N, CA, C and O atoms as a MOPAC input file, in Angstrom:
PM7 MOZYME 1SCF
protein

 N     -5.86900 1   284.82000 1   109.68400 1
 C     -5.60000 1   286.24500 1   109.70200 1
 C     -4.80300 1   286.59100 1   110.97000 1
 O     -4.98900 1   285.96900 1   112.01500 1
 N     -3.94200 1   287.55700 1   110.86900 1
 C     -3.10500 1   287.97500 1   111.99400 1
 C     -3.95700 1   288.59400 1   113.09500 1
 O     -5.08300 1   289.03600 1   112.86500 1
 N     -3.39900 1   288.61100 1   114.27500 1
 C     -4.10500 1   289.22400 1   115.40300 1
 C     -4.33600 1   290.70300 1   115.14200 1
 O     -3.46400 1   291.40700 1   114.63200 1
 N     -5.52300 1   291.15500 1   115.50100 1
 C     -5.87800 1   292.56400 1   115.33800 1
 C     -5.78200 1   293.25900 1   116.69400 1
 O     -6.04600 1   292.66600 1   117.74000 1
 N     -5.40400 1   294.51000 1   116.64500 1
 C     -5.39400 1   295.33600 1   117.84800 1
 C     -6.77100 1   295.96300 1   118.02700 1
 O     -7.44200 1   296.29200 1   117.04900 1
 N     -7.18000 1   296.12100 1   119.25200 1
 C     -8.43100 1   296.83000 1   119.54000 1
 C     -8.07300 1   298.30000 1   119.73600 1
 O     -7.45500 1   298.66200 1   120.73700 1
 N     -8.46200 1   299.15000 1   118.77900 1
 C     -8.04800 1   300.55600 1   118.82200 1
 C     -8.34200 1   301.26400 1   120.14000 1
 O     -7.50200 1   302.01900 1   120.63000 1
 N     -9.50200 1   301.03900 1   120.71600 1
 C     -9.83300 1   301.72300 1   121.96900 1
 C     -8.91600 1   301.27400 1   123.11100 1
 O     -8.53700 1   302.08700 1   123.95400 1
 N     -8.56100 1   300.00000 1   123.14100 1
 C     -7.66900 1   299.51200 1   124.20200 1
 C     -6.26500 1   300.07900 1   124.05100 1
 O     -5.64400 1   300.48300 1   125.03400 1
 N     -5.77100 1   300.10800 1   122.83100 1
 C     -4.44600 1   300.68500 1   122.59100 1
 C     -4.47000 1   302.17300 1   122.94300 1
 O     -3.55100 1   302.67600 1   123.59000 1
 N     -5.51200 1   302.86600 1   122.52000 1
 C     -5.63700 1   304.29500 1   122.80800 1
 C     -5.70300 1   304.54800 1   124.31000 1
 O     -5.04600 1   305.45900 1   124.81500 1
 N     -6.48100 1   303.75800 1   125.01900 1
 C     -6.58700 1   303.92200 1   126.47200 1
 C     -5.25000 1   303.67000 1   127.16300 1
 O     -4.85500 1   304.41700 1   128.05900 1
 N     -4.55700 1   302.61100 1   126.74200 1
 C     -3.26500 1   302.28400 1   127.35600 1
 C     -2.25600 1   303.41000 1   127.12900 1
 O     -1.53600 1   303.79100 1   128.05200 1
 N     -2.20000 1   303.93800 1   125.92000 1
 C     -1.26000 1   305.01600 1   125.63400 1
 C     -1.65500 1   306.30000 1   126.36300 1
 O     -0.78300 1   307.02600 1   126.84000 1
 N     -2.93800 1   306.58700 1   126.45600 1
 C     -3.40100 1   307.78900 1   127.15800 1
 C     -3.06700 1   307.71500 1   128.65000 1
 O     -2.62400 1   308.70100 1   129.23900 1
 N     -3.27800 1   306.55900 1   129.25300 1
 C     -2.94800 1   306.38500 1   130.67100 1
 C     -1.44400 1   306.53600 1   130.88000 1
 O     -1.00400 1   307.18600 1   131.82700 1
 N     -0.66700 1   305.93600 1   129.99700 1
 C      0.78800 1   306.04000 1   130.08600 1
 C      1.23700 1   307.49600 1   129.97300 1
 O      2.07900 1   307.94800 1   130.74800 1
 N      0.68100 1   308.22600 1   129.01700 1
 C      1.04000 1   309.63500 1   128.83100 1
 C      0.65500 1   310.46300 1   130.06000 1
 O      1.40200 1   311.35300 1   130.46700 1
 N     -0.48500 1   310.17800 1   130.63900 1
 C     -0.91200 1   310.89300 1   131.84200 1
 C      0.03700 1   310.65800 1   133.00300 1
 O      0.40000 1   311.59000 1   133.72000 1
 N      0.43400 1   309.40800 1   133.18200 1
 C      1.37400 1   309.07400 1   134.26100 1
 C      2.71200 1   309.76600 1   134.03700 1
 O      3.27400 1   310.35400 1   134.96100 1
 N      3.21800 1   309.69700 1   132.81700 1
 C      4.50600 1   310.32900 1   132.50600 1
 C      4.42300 1   311.84200 1   132.72500 1
 O      5.35500 1   312.43800 1   133.26600 1
 N      3.33500 1   312.45700 1   132.31800 1
 C      3.17600 1   313.89900 1   132.48300 1
 C      3.15500 1   314.29100 1   133.95600 1
 O      3.78700 1   315.27300 1   134.34600 1
 N      2.44100 1   313.54000 1   134.76600 1
 C      2.35000 1   313.84200 1   136.20300 1
 C      3.70000 1   313.62700 1   136.88100 1
 O      4.12800 1   314.45000 1   137.69000 1
 N      4.37000 1   312.52400 1   136.55500 1
 C      5.68900 1   312.25900 1   137.14300 1
 C      6.67000 1   313.36300 1   136.75400 1
 O      7.45500 1   313.82600 1   137.58200 1
 N      6.62000 1   313.77600 1   135.49900 1
 C      7.50200 1   314.83900 1   135.02600 1
 C      7.24200 1   316.13700 1   135.79800 1
 O      8.18600 1   316.79900 1   136.22900 1
 N      5.98100 1   316.50100 1   135.97200 1
 C      5.63800 1   317.72600 1   136.69100 1
 C      6.07700 1   317.63600 1   138.15400 1
 O      6.59700 1   318.60500 1   138.70800 1
 N      5.87100 1   316.48500 1   138.77500 1
 C      6.30000 1   316.30500 1   140.16100 1
 C      7.81500 1   316.41700 1   140.28700 1
 O      8.32800 1   317.06600 1   141.19900 1
 N      8.51400 1   315.78600 1   139.37200 1
 C      9.96800 1   315.83500 1   139.39500 1
 C     10.45900 1   317.27400 1   139.23000 1
 O     11.39300 1   317.70000 1   139.91000 1
 N      9.83700 1   317.99900 1   138.34300 1
 C     10.21900 1   319.39400 1   138.12600 1
 C      9.92300 1   320.25100 1   139.36000 1
 O     10.68900 1   321.16000 1   139.67900 1
 N      8.82200 1   319.96800 1   140.05200 1
 C      8.45900 1   320.72600 1   141.24700 1
 C      9.36400 1   320.39300 1   142.43300 1
 O      9.72000 1   321.27100 1   143.21900 1
 N      9.73000 1   319.12000 1   142.55300 1
 C     10.51000 1   318.67000 1   143.70400 1
 C     12.00400 1   318.95000 1   143.53000 1
 O     12.67700 1   319.38300 1   144.46500 1
 N     12.50700 1   318.69800 1   142.33200 1
 C     13.94700 1   318.83400 1   142.08500 1
 C     14.18700 1   319.53700 1   140.74700 1
 O     14.54900 1   318.89300 1   139.76300 1
 N     13.98700 1   320.85000 1   140.71200 1
 C     14.08900 1   321.56000 1   139.43300 1
 C     15.46500 1   321.47900 1   138.77000 1
 O     15.54600 1   321.28400 1   137.55700 1
 N     16.54100 1   321.62300 1   139.53500 1
 C     17.86800 1   321.59000 1   138.92800 1
 C     18.18900 1   320.19500 1   138.39600 1
 O     18.73800 1   320.05600 1   137.30300 1
 N     17.85000 1   319.16900 1   139.16300 1
 C     18.04400 1   317.80100 1   138.69900 1
 C     17.25000 1   317.56300 1   137.42000 1
 O     17.74500 1   316.93900 1   136.48100 1
 N     16.00700 1   318.06600 1   137.38700 1
 C     15.15500 1   317.89800 1   136.21700 1
 C     15.76500 1   318.56100 1   134.99000 1
 O     15.76500 1   317.98500 1   133.90200 1
 N     16.28500 1   319.77400 1   135.16900 1
 C     16.91000 1   320.47900 1   134.04300 1
 C     18.11000 1   319.69300 1   133.52600 1
 O     18.30200 1   319.56900 1   132.31700 1
 N     18.91600 1   319.16400 1   134.44300 1
 C     20.07700 1   318.36400 1   134.03000 1
 C     19.63200 1   317.08600 1   133.33100 1
 O     20.21300 1   316.69800 1   132.31800 1
 N     18.60800 1   316.43400 1   133.86400 1
 C     18.10400 1   315.19600 1   133.27500 1
 C     17.56700 1   315.44300 1   131.86800 1
 O     17.93000 1   314.73200 1   130.93100 1
 N     16.71000 1   316.44500 1   131.71800 1
 C     16.12300 1   316.72600 1   130.41500 1
 C     17.17500 1   317.21300 1   129.42700 1
 O     17.09400 1   316.92000 1   128.23400 1
 N     18.16900 1   317.96100 1   129.92400 1
 C     19.27500 1   318.36900 1   129.06300 1
 C     20.04700 1   317.16300 1   128.54700 1
 O     20.49100 1   317.14800 1   127.39900 1
 N     20.20800 1   316.15000 1   129.40000 1
 C     20.89000 1   314.92100 1   128.98200 1
 C     20.07000 1   314.15700 1   127.95700 1
 O     20.61300 1   313.62400 1   126.98900 1
 N     18.76600 1   314.10700 1   128.17200 1
 C     17.87700 1   313.40900 1   127.23600 1
 C     17.96100 1   314.06100 1   125.84800 1
 O     17.93800 1   313.37500 1   124.82600 1
 N     18.05700 1   315.37900 1   125.83100 1
 C     18.11300 1   316.11000 1   124.56000 1
 C     19.55000 1   316.43000 1   124.14800 1
 O     19.80000 1   317.44500 1   123.49800 1
 N     20.47400 1   315.57900 1   124.52000 1
 C     21.87300 1   315.61800 1   124.07200 1
 C     22.56000 1   316.94400 1   124.35800 1
 O     23.22000 1   317.51300 1   123.48800 1
 N     22.40000 1   317.43100 1   125.57700 1
 C     23.12300 1   318.62200 1   125.99400 1
 C     22.42700 1   319.93600 1   125.74100 1
 O     22.97900 1   320.99200 1   126.05100 1
 N     21.23100 1   319.90200 1   125.18600 1
 C     20.48700 1   321.13700 1   124.95000 1
 C     20.19500 1   321.81300 1   126.29200 1
 O     19.77200 1   321.14400 1   127.23500 1
 N     20.40800 1   323.10100 1   126.38800 1
 C     20.13500 1   323.84900 1   127.61600 1
 C     18.63900 1   324.16300 1   127.67200 1
 O     18.18300 1   325.16800 1   127.12600 1
 N     17.89000 1   323.29700 1   128.33500 1
 C     16.43600 1   323.46500 1   128.37500 1
 C     16.00000 1   324.57000 1   129.33100 1
 O     14.83600 1   324.96900 1   129.31500 1
 N     16.90700 1   325.06900 1   130.15900 1
 C     16.53300 1   326.14300 1   131.08200 1
 C     16.14400 1   327.41300 1   130.33300 1
 O     15.40000 1   328.23900 1   130.86000 1
 N     16.64100 1   327.57300 1   129.11200 1
 C     16.30900 1   328.75700 1   128.31100 1
 C     14.90200 1   328.70200 1   127.72000 1
 O     14.38400 1   329.72300 1   127.26800 1
 N     14.28100 1   327.53400 1   127.71800 1
 C     12.96500 1   327.40300 1   127.09700 1
 C     11.88500 1   327.00600 1   128.10100 1
 O     10.77700 1   326.65200 1   127.70000 1
 N     12.18500 1   327.05800 1   129.38400 1
 C     11.19900 1   326.68400 1   130.39200 1
 C     10.36700 1   327.89100 1   130.80800 1
 O     10.78800 1   329.04000 1   130.67200 1
 N      9.17900 1   327.59600 1   131.31700 1
 C      8.30700 1   328.63000 1   131.86600 1
 C      7.95500 1   328.22000 1   133.29100 1
 O      8.20000 1   327.08500 1   133.69900 1
 N      7.38900 1   329.13400 1   134.02900 1
 C      7.02700 1   328.85900 1   135.41900 1
 C      6.00500 1   327.71900 1   135.48600 1
 O      5.05600 1   327.66800 1   134.70300 1
 N      6.22000 1   326.82100 1   136.42800 1
 C      5.31200 1   325.69700 1   136.62800 1
 C      4.12400 1   326.16900 1   137.46800 1
 O      4.29200 1   326.60200 1   138.60800 1
 N      2.92600 1   326.08200 1   136.89100 1
 C      1.70900 1   326.45100 1   137.62100 1
 C      0.73300 1   325.27700 1   137.55700 1
 O      0.86300 1   324.38800 1   136.71600 1
 N     -0.24600 1   325.29100 1   138.46100 1
 C     -1.25700 1   324.22800 1   138.44000 1
 C     -2.00900 1   324.21700 1   137.11800 1
 O     -2.27800 1   323.15100 1   136.56400 1
 N     -2.34800 1   325.38700 1   136.61500 1
 C     -3.09500 1   325.47900 1   135.35800 1
 C     -2.33500 1   324.88300 1   134.18300 1
 O     -2.88900 1   324.10800 1   133.40200 1
 N     -1.06900 1   325.24700 1   134.06300 1
 C     -0.25100 1   324.69900 1   132.97900 1
 C     -0.04700 1   323.19600 1   133.13600 1
 O     -0.06300 1   322.44900 1   132.15800 1
 N      0.14400 1   322.76700 1   134.37300 1
 C      0.34600 1   321.34100 1   134.62400 1
 C     -0.89000 1   320.54000 1   134.24000 1
 O     -0.78300 1   319.51000 1   133.57500 1
 N     -2.04600 1   321.00300 1   134.65000 1
 C     -3.29800 1   320.30200 1   134.33100 1
 C     -3.56600 1   320.34200 1   132.83200 1
 O     -3.90300 1   319.32300 1   132.22800 1
 N     -3.41500 1   321.51600 1   132.23700 1
 C     -3.64700 1   321.64000 1   130.79800 1
 C     -2.68300 1   320.75300 1   130.01800 1
 O     -3.09600 1   320.05200 1   129.09400 1
 N     -1.41600 1   320.77500 1   130.37800 1
 C     -0.43400 1   319.94400 1   129.69300 1
 C     -0.74000 1   318.46400 1   129.81900 1
 O     -0.58900 1   317.71200 1   128.85600 1
 N     -1.16800 1   318.04200 1   131.00000 1
 C     -1.51300 1   316.63500 1   131.20900 1
 C     -2.74100 1   316.24900 1   130.39400 1
 O     -2.76900 1   315.17900 1   129.78600 1
 N     -3.75000 1   317.10600 1   130.37700 1
 C     -4.96600 1   316.82200 1   129.60300 1
 C     -4.63800 1   316.74700 1   128.10900 1
 O     -5.10200 1   315.84300 1   127.41500 1
 N     -3.85100 1   317.68300 1   127.62500 1
 C     -3.48000 1   317.68100 1   126.20500 1
 C     -2.67400 1   316.42600 1   125.87300 1
 O     -2.90100 1   315.80000 1   124.83700 1
 N     -1.73600 1   316.05500 1   126.74400 1
 C     -0.94100 1   314.84600 1   126.50800 1
 C     -1.82900 1   313.60800 1   126.46600 1
 O     -1.62600 1   312.73300 1   125.62400 1
 N     -2.80300 1   313.52400 1   127.35400 1
 C     -3.71600 1   312.37700 1   127.38800 1
 C     -4.56400 1   312.32000 1   126.12200 1
 O     -4.70500 1   311.25800 1   125.51400 1
 N     -5.12300 1   313.45100 1   125.72700 1
 C     -5.97900 1   313.48800 1   124.53400 1
 C     -5.17800 1   313.13400 1   123.27900 1
 O     -5.61200 1   312.31400 1   122.47100 1
 N     -4.01300 1   313.75400 1   123.12200 1
 C     -3.19300 1   313.45800 1   121.94400 1
 C     -2.73400 1   312.00100 1   121.93900 1
 O     -2.73900 1   311.35300 1   120.89200 1
 N     -2.34000 1   311.48300 1   123.09700 1
 C     -1.91000 1   310.08900 1   123.17100 1
 C     -3.05900 1   309.15900 1   122.81400 1
 O     -2.84100 1   308.14700 1   122.14800 1
 N     -4.28200 1   309.47700 1   123.24000 1
 C     -5.43100 1   308.64200 1   122.91000 1
 C     -5.65600 1   308.63200 1   121.39300 1
 O     -5.87700 1   307.57900 1   120.79600 1
 N     -5.59600 1   309.80400 1   120.78900 1
 C     -5.78700 1   309.90100 1   119.34000 1
 C     -4.68700 1   309.12600 1   118.60800 1
 O     -4.97400 1   308.35700 1   117.69000 1
 N     -3.43400 1   309.32700 1   119.01300 1
 C     -2.31900 1   308.62800 1   118.36000 1
 C     -2.39800 1   307.12200 1   118.57500 1
 O     -2.10900 1   306.35300 1   117.65800 1
 N     -2.78300 1   306.69200 1   119.76600 1
 C     -2.92200 1   305.25600 1   120.03700 1
 C     -4.01200 1   304.63300 1   119.19000 1
 O     -3.83200 1   303.54300 1   118.64700 1
 N     -5.14100 1   305.31500 1   119.07300 1
 C     -6.24700 1   304.81900 1   118.25500 1
 C     -5.81600 1   304.74800 1   116.79100 1
 O     -6.04600 1   303.74700 1   116.11300 1
 N     -5.18900 1   305.82300 1   116.31400 1
 C     -4.74800 1   305.87000 1   114.92400 1
 C     -3.70800 1   304.78800 1   114.64100 1
 O     -3.75200 1   304.14100 1   113.59500 1
 N     -2.78000 1   304.59200 1   115.56700 1
 C     -1.76800 1   303.54200 1   115.40500 1
 C     -2.42700 1   302.18600 1   115.25400 1
 O     -2.06600 1   301.42400 1   114.35700 1
 N     -3.38800 1   301.86400 1   116.11500 1
 C     -4.04900 1   300.56000 1   116.07500 1
 C     -4.82600 1   300.38700 1   114.76100 1
 O     -4.80000 1   299.31000 1   114.16500 1
 N     -5.50600 1   301.43000 1   114.31500 1
 C     -6.26000 1   301.35900 1   113.06200 1
 C     -5.31500 1   301.10600 1   111.88200 1
 O     -5.57900 1   300.24700 1   111.04100 1
 N     -4.21400 1   301.86200 1   111.83000 1
 C     -3.24400 1   301.67300 1   110.75500 1
 C     -2.62500 1   300.28100 1   110.83500 1
 O     -2.47800 1   299.61400 1   109.81200 1
 N     -2.26600 1   299.84000 1   112.02200 1
 C     -1.69500 1   298.51300 1   112.21900 1
 C     -2.64400 1   297.44100 1   111.68000 1
 O     -2.21700 1   296.51600 1   110.98800 1
 N     -3.91600 1   297.57100 1   112.00000 1
 C     -4.89900 1   296.57500 1   111.54500 1
 C     -5.07700 1   296.59200 1   110.03400 1
 O     -5.35900 1   295.55200 1   109.43900 1
 N     -4.91900 1   297.74600 1   109.40300 1
 C     -5.05200 1   297.84400 1   107.94600 1
 C     -3.87700 1   297.20000 1   107.23000 1
 O     -4.02200 1   296.66200 1   106.13200 1
 N     -2.70300 1   297.26200 1   107.86700 1
 C     -1.50500 1   296.69800 1   107.25400 1
 C     -1.49700 1   295.18400 1   107.43100 1
 O     -0.56500 1   294.51500 1   106.98200 1

């Protein structure tokens, strides 16, 4: 039988990765807002993201990071379960 993924390990790895990315993104936005807007605009193929941004606050940053971690954990677990079924 093929190697199976351990759903909790995959979920944990993805959740940690999402948390790190979220924190780095928030730091980058706080330290270099114009650079961040240009970078994210490039990632989204020229979309002007400055029109859809809101003020960066500690509450939003923490909430966004927690939501990203929780969703990444769920998606990582689900991915591993589906992978093992296939």
